[in-house]
C-alpha positions, 0 to 999 in steps of 0.5 A: 588717285589725283593730286594737286601737290607736286612731288618733291624728287631727288635725282642722281646717277652714276655713283661708281663708289668703288673707283680708286684710281688715285692716292692711298688708303685710309688707315682707319677705315681701310678704304682708299681715300678716293672711295671715301671721296665718292662716299662723301658725295653720296652722303651729301646726296642722302643728307639733302634727301632727308633735309629737304624732305623729298617724296621720292629719290630716283637713282638712275643707275651704276652704283659701282665701277664693275659688275662684281663689287667687293663686299666692303663696297656693297656694305658702304652703298647699303649703309647709305640706302638704309639711311633713306629707308630708315627716313621713310623715303621711297627710293627707286634704284635703276639697274645700269650697265655697270650693275648688271652681269653680262651673263643672262640669268645672273644676279645684278649688284642691286638684287639684294634690296629686292631679295631682302624686301628692304622697306621703301627701297625699290629695284627697277631691273625691267621695263615697267610702269610703277604705280603710286600704290607700289611707290607710296607716292602720288606719282607714276614712274616708267623704268628703262634699265640698261638693255644690252643686245643680248637681253633683247636680241631673241625678240627680233629677227637677226638673220642677214641683218647688220649690227646697225639694223639690229640696234635700230630694230631694238630701239623701235621695240623699246620705243614701242614698249615705252609708248604703250606704258605711257598710254597706260598711265593715269593722265591725272597723275604726274608721270616720270620716265627714268632710263639708264641709256644714251639718248640721241643728241647727248654729249658724252663725257670722258667715259666715252671719249673712245667709242667701243662697240655698239649700244642701244641709243634711245631717240630724242622723240621717245623721251620728249613725250608730252605726257611725261612730266620729268625724264631722269637719265643716267649713264652719261657722266657729263651733266646736261639738259636735253630739253629746251629751257622752258620746254616740258618735260625736262630731260636731264642727265645729272652726270656722275657724282665725283670726277672719274678722271681728268676728262670730267671737268664739270662741277658734279651735281644732282637734281632737286625737282618739284614734279607736277602734272604738266608743270615741273620746276627743277634745279641742279645742286652742286656737290663738294668734290675733290679738285682736279688741277690740270694745267695746259700742256707744257712744251719746254724749250731746250735752253730753258727746260726746267725754267719753262716747266716751273714757270707754268705750274700752278702756285704751290698753295693752290694744289693742296689736297688736289689731284694734279697732272703735269703734261710735258711734250719734248724731244727724247734728246731732252730727257736728261734735262728733266728733273722730276724730283723738282716737279714732285717737290712743287706738288708735295702737298697735293693729294696725287700728282702724275707727270705725263711725258709725250715725246716728239717723235714719228715712231710707228708702233710695231705690234708684230715685234712683240713676243708670242703675239699669236698666243695673246688674248685680245685684251693682251694684244690691245694692252701691248699695242697701247703700251707700244704707243707710249700711252700712260698707264692711267689711259691704258687702264681706262681703255682696258676697262672699256674693252673688257666691258665690250668684249664681255658683252660680245662673248655673251651675245655669241653664247646666247644668240 
């Protein structure tokens, strides 16, 4: 089976549609407004796929924020996927780390589409070479879903090895498997690799500002194979291209579809591409998303405290419907000078505003002073420490989410190792 026509591809990743860390609920739908923002971005992507008459959609993993999404959010995701199915657009859903349960053998969040055998919707939950006959499109796709240590550790010798050595061996194992799949592919048909993983050399966004635990990192050489025609990546929220401007294949992270928090400053995007054998043309398409406004940190002088703050805030007319943050750094002694009501009034038309206070002090945290430390779980200890360090609640929630993921994976490794 050969073709001279390039395949029109839409590639997106990291939807996380059930993140609702700002704002209120919509009284009509009952959904948090922020969830509706993520669904609006997803609607734009589905609309583009249908309007552009693409031949294939690749979703490179992470439909939700956690591995146990509420049925309401699963229904919302399912409605969008059924639109693609009804339009007859083959869609490959790659399983990401937020989609898969840490417990071996449990269903992942995308299983329902394969269980129900939804037309045109294909779930990629294993290392596999997808053939044109399966996809209904003249293209081949190698899928590399999220691979945790617990999924692979039984295949390597771990006795006496460090964690770093184990991950190095796992990376070699995956690289060898992918290389074999590439060699099995028909050299006359375009070949795409899609992976939900970190690739060596990629720049993390805010979701990995704090590195916790270990994960499999794919080598740049593995994805930069001359027989590949496009590499569709997911997992890292910062949109970026790992290949050179004119190099082949393009190696692309589109990033997340909506801003998770203030650490994600880049415009949100998806990719449209024409993938041909040996030649691929592609472009980022921008998504319309809710604005995040985050002025530079303000350090007001004692003698002009509120005047300094108000003079450095964005204009009132610029903050309408935006998610805003005001970061203040001052001495504890100046706390009585702060009038938060005036600041909140300035942002009354904003979607949400948070005032974050950082005190100028050299206070050391003393975790040992907390009551009942010995009886606390690891997560409770971490939360107590971060609160004692005067981190704001948003930062604590993000760190706790990362800690839960890492600790869950480590517990699973212990049980299954």
